Residue frames as qw, qx, qy, qz and C-alpha x, y, z in Angstrom:
[[0.275, -0.485, 0.478, 0.679, -23.69, -8.96, 12.74],
 [0.680, 0.667, 0.165, -0.257, -24.23, -8.25, 9.05],
 [0.675, -0.152, 0.503, 0.518, -21.81, -9.82, 6.59],
 [0.311, 0.783, -0.152, -0.516, -20.71, -7.50, 3.78],
 [0.627, 0.542, -0.536, -0.160, -18.25, -9.88, 2.09],
 [0.781, -0.364, 0.496, -0.103, -17.31, -13.46, 2.86],
 [0.619, 0.560, -0.532, -0.142, -14.65, -15.64, 1.25],
 [0.111, 0.411, -0.880, 0.210, -13.49, -19.15, 2.02],
 [0.693, -0.251, -0.646, -0.199, -14.74, -22.01, 4.12],
 [0.448, -0.651, 0.294, -0.537, -15.69, -21.48, 7.74],
 [0.964, -0.234, 0.030, -0.125, -15.51, -25.20, 8.47],
 [0.875, 0.176, -0.124, 0.434, -11.84, -25.38, 7.49],
 [0.445, -0.738, -0.054, 0.504, -10.73, -22.27, 9.40],
 [0.446, 0.003, 0.427, 0.787, -9.92, -20.67, 6.05],
 [0.132, 0.813, 0.538, 0.179, -12.28, -17.70, 5.86],
 [0.219, -0.046, -0.056, 0.973, -11.96, -13.97, 5.41],
 [0.053, -0.725, -0.674, -0.128, -14.89, -11.67, 6.10],
 [0.035, 0.170, -0.107, 0.979, -15.85, -8.00, 6.29],
 [0.293, -0.589, -0.746, -0.107, -18.83, -7.43, 8.58],
 [0.106, -0.418, 0.131, -0.893, -20.71, -4.72, 10.48],
 [0.329, -0.332, -0.847, 0.255, -22.31, -5.14, 13.91],
 [0.182, -0.860, -0.459, -0.129, -24.08, -1.80, 14.29],
 [0.274, -0.948, 0.100, 0.126, -21.13, 0.07, 15.78],
 [0.399, -0.588, 0.602, 0.364, -17.97, -1.57, 14.42],
 [0.761, 0.547, -0.290, -0.195, -16.67, -2.50, 10.99],
 [0.646, -0.489, 0.584, 0.051, -14.54, -5.63, 11.21],
 [0.610, 0.508, -0.579, -0.188, -12.20, -7.67, 9.07],
 [0.810, -0.352, 0.424, -0.201, -12.06, -11.28, 10.16],
 [0.442, 0.483, -0.748, -0.110, -9.33, -13.75, 9.34],
 [0.658, -0.236, -0.714, -0.033, -11.27, -16.58, 10.98],
 [0.593, -0.623, -0.447, 0.245, -10.49, -16.26, 14.71],
 [0.440, -0.269, -0.055, 0.855, -8.38, -13.12, 14.32],
 [0.150, 0.843, 0.476, 0.199, -10.68, -10.11, 13.98],
 [0.291, -0.091, -0.087, 0.948, -9.68, -6.50, 13.60],
 [0.006, -0.787, -0.612, -0.082, -12.45, -4.00, 14.37],
 [0.196, 0.080, -0.053, 0.976, -12.72, -0.25, 14.12],
 [0.115, 0.585, 0.605, -0.527, -15.49, 1.81, 15.71],
 [0.025, 0.039, -0.460, -0.887, -17.57, 3.16, 12.85],
 [0.399, 0.469, 0.610, -0.499, -21.25, 4.12, 12.84],
 [0.049, 0.103, 0.681, 0.723, -22.98, 3.72, 9.48],
 [0.378, 0.262, 0.327, -0.826, -26.25, 5.61, 9.17],
 [0.496, 0.418, 0.761, -0.008, -29.34, 4.07, 7.57],
 [0.457, 0.811, 0.364, 0.013, -30.31, 5.25, 4.07],
 [0.024, -0.897, 0.348, 0.272, -26.78, 6.52, 3.36],
 [0.880, 0.433, -0.157, 0.115, -24.46, 5.25, 0.62],
 [0.452, -0.752, 0.459, 0.139, -20.97, 4.20, 1.77],
 [0.731, 0.501, -0.462, 0.033, -17.96, 2.86, -0.03],
 [0.738, -0.556, 0.379, -0.059, -16.48, 0.17, 2.25],
 [0.679, 0.570, -0.456, 0.074, -13.04, -1.08, 1.26],
 [0.726, -0.578, 0.373, 0.005, -10.75, -3.56, 2.96],
 [0.676, 0.565, -0.468, 0.063, -7.37, -4.90, 2.04],
 [0.864, -0.464, 0.162, 0.103, -4.96, -7.37, 3.60],
 [0.497, 0.738, -0.394, 0.231, -1.24, -6.65, 3.36],
 [0.399, 0.351, -0.729, 0.431, 1.29, -8.88, 5.17],
 [0.400, -0.339, -0.806, 0.276, -1.31, -9.96, 7.72],
 [0.022, -0.320, -0.342, 0.883, -2.52, -6.42, 8.43],
 [0.163, 0.669, 0.699, 0.193, -6.12, -5.53, 7.59],
 [0.066, -0.127, 0.005, 0.990, -6.78, -1.98, 6.42],
 [0.137, 0.655, 0.742, -0.049, -10.38, -0.71, 6.52],
 [0.081, -0.006, 0.191, 0.978, -11.51, 2.30, 4.47],
 [0.187, 0.692, 0.662, -0.220, -14.81, 4.19, 4.52],
 [0.321, 0.922, 0.206, -0.073, -15.54, 6.57, 1.66],
 [0.632, 0.673, -0.156, 0.351, -11.96, 6.49, 0.41],
 [0.061, -0.750, 0.477, -0.453, -10.26, 7.23, 3.75],
 [0.586, 0.021, -0.773, 0.242, -8.52, 4.69, 5.96],
 [0.539, -0.660, 0.002, -0.523, -10.30, 4.46, 9.31],
 [0.640, -0.574, 0.486, -0.159, -8.04, 1.84, 10.87],
 [0.714, 0.402, -0.572, -0.036, -5.61, -1.02, 10.46],
 [0.520, -0.536, 0.599, -0.289, -4.46, -3.95, 12.56],
 [0.044, 0.294, -0.946, -0.128, -3.18, -7.53, 12.47],
 [0.792, 0.046, 0.171, -0.585, -5.70, -10.19, 11.47],
 [0.944, 0.093, 0.317, 0.009, -4.25, -13.04, 9.37],
 [0.458, -0.457, 0.528, 0.550, -1.15, -13.98, 7.45],
 [0.061, 0.191, -0.667, -0.718, -2.67, -14.63, 4.02],
 [0.739, 0.183, 0.018, -0.649, -5.82, -15.42, 2.08],
 [0.447, -0.062, 0.888, 0.088, -6.45, -19.11, 1.58],
 [0.460, 0.396, -0.270, -0.747, -7.56, -19.10, -2.04],
 [0.285, 0.122, -0.917, -0.253, -7.97, -22.87, -2.29],
 [0.056, -0.290, -0.896, 0.331, -10.92, -23.18, 0.05],
 [0.162, 0.683, 0.609, -0.370, -14.49, -22.19, -0.78],
 [0.297, 0.544, 0.407, 0.671, -15.77, -19.27, -2.81],
 [0.107, -0.108, -0.257, 0.954, -16.89, -15.72, -2.19],
 [0.072, -0.669, -0.683, -0.284, -20.22, -13.99, -1.71],
 [0.009, 0.248, -0.147, 0.957, -21.62, -10.60, -0.80],
 [0.502, -0.335, -0.064, -0.795, -24.31, -9.90, 1.78],
 [0.899, -0.338, -0.027, -0.276, -24.15, -13.10, 3.82],
 [0.244, -0.610, 0.751, -0.068, -21.73, -15.31, 5.72],
 [0.428, -0.070, 0.899, 0.056, -20.91, -18.82, 4.55],
 [0.285, 0.249, -0.442, -0.813, -22.11, -18.69, 0.96],
 [0.287, -0.148, -0.909, -0.263, -24.14, -21.90, 1.20],
 [0.194, -0.587, -0.727, 0.300, -26.44, -20.45, 3.89],
 [0.029, 0.764, 0.236, 0.599, -28.16, -17.15, 4.52],
 [0.600, -0.589, -0.363, 0.402, -26.57, -16.51, 7.92],
 [0.326, -0.554, -0.052, 0.764, -25.72, -12.96, 9.01],
 [0.417, 0.636, 0.497, 0.418, -27.56, -11.28, 6.10],
 [0.225, -0.034, 0.003, 0.974, -26.73, -7.70, 5.19],
 [0.112, 0.755, 0.585, -0.275, -29.61, -5.34, 5.96],
 [0.072, 0.753, -0.170, -0.631, -29.05, -3.13, 2.94],
 [0.794, 0.593, 0.131, -0.021, -28.08, -3.16, -0.71],
 [0.531, -0.395, 0.457, 0.594, -24.72, -3.82, -2.31],
 [0.500, 0.784, 0.081, -0.358, -24.69, -1.67, -5.42],
 [0.590, 0.695, -0.410, 0.028, -21.19, -2.14, -6.85],
 [0.850, -0.441, 0.261, 0.124, -18.49, -4.67, -6.06],
 [0.535, 0.725, -0.427, 0.074, -14.87, -5.16, -6.95],
 [0.843, -0.439, 0.272, 0.149, -12.21, -7.69, -6.04],
 [0.382, 0.819, -0.427, -0.037, -8.61, -7.22, -7.13],
 [0.954, 0.015, -0.213, 0.210, -5.71, -9.65, -7.31],
 [0.514, 0.173, -0.330, 0.773, -3.48, -7.16, -5.51],
 [0.258, -0.692, -0.465, 0.488, -3.86, -4.64, -2.70],
 [0.241, 0.808, 0.208, 0.496, -4.76, -1.19, -4.01],
 [0.389, -0.018, -0.369, 0.844, -2.86, 1.64, -2.36],
 [0.032, -0.596, -0.537, 0.596, -4.62, 4.38, -0.40],
 [0.106, 0.411, -0.236, -0.874, -4.47, 6.83, -3.30],
 [0.201, -0.057, -0.822, -0.530, -6.13, 4.34, -5.66],
 [0.144, -0.492, -0.836, 0.193, -8.89, 3.64, -3.12],
 [0.014, 0.587, 0.260, -0.766, -9.49, 7.36, -2.67],
 [0.143, 0.240, -0.520, -0.807, -9.62, 7.80, -6.47],
 [0.159, -0.279, -0.913, -0.250, -12.25, 5.03, -6.71],
 [0.069, -0.604, -0.639, 0.471, -14.38, 6.84, -4.14],
 [0.212, 0.323, 0.377, 0.842, -14.04, 10.09, -6.15],
 [0.167, -0.027, 0.271, -0.948, -15.90, 12.26, -3.60],
 [0.494, 0.258, 0.661, -0.503, -18.86, 9.87, -3.73],
 [0.599, 0.538, -0.178, -0.565, -19.22, 9.89, -7.52],
 [0.856, -0.049, 0.511, 0.063, -17.25, 6.69, -8.05],
 [0.301, 0.669, -0.547, -0.403, -14.89, 5.74, -10.86],
 [0.986, 0.151, -0.035, -0.066, -14.32, 2.57, -12.83],
 [0.446, -0.644, 0.577, 0.231, -10.99, 0.81, -12.49],
 [0.576, -0.210, -0.067, 0.787, -8.49, 1.11, -14.09],
 [0.003, 0.772, 0.212, -0.599, -8.52, 4.88, -14.03]]
């Protein structure tokens, strides 16, 4: 697996993670993973977006929702920090085989229209619009 984004502390069962295993994009709320079948081609830019609303993970690729399902009740914001491109920020486990060009983390869940606007047909936009 390749970790795209990791937040929290694995040792305290308080982690959230977005990862790719070669055929599935997944959102993990520690032991509760939600996965959607999604092939990502090499040498292709993608906008990967995930949000958690009332325990339901929503996964978007290039501004369009590709799936949603139950994963966890809430983010534990008191445990650990966040990092891109690896799992468990203090190690280099599950490194991302690629480049993260732009990142964004919001203090609320963006709606589908806002996520699609950010994608902007692949041209990207800054937030707020």
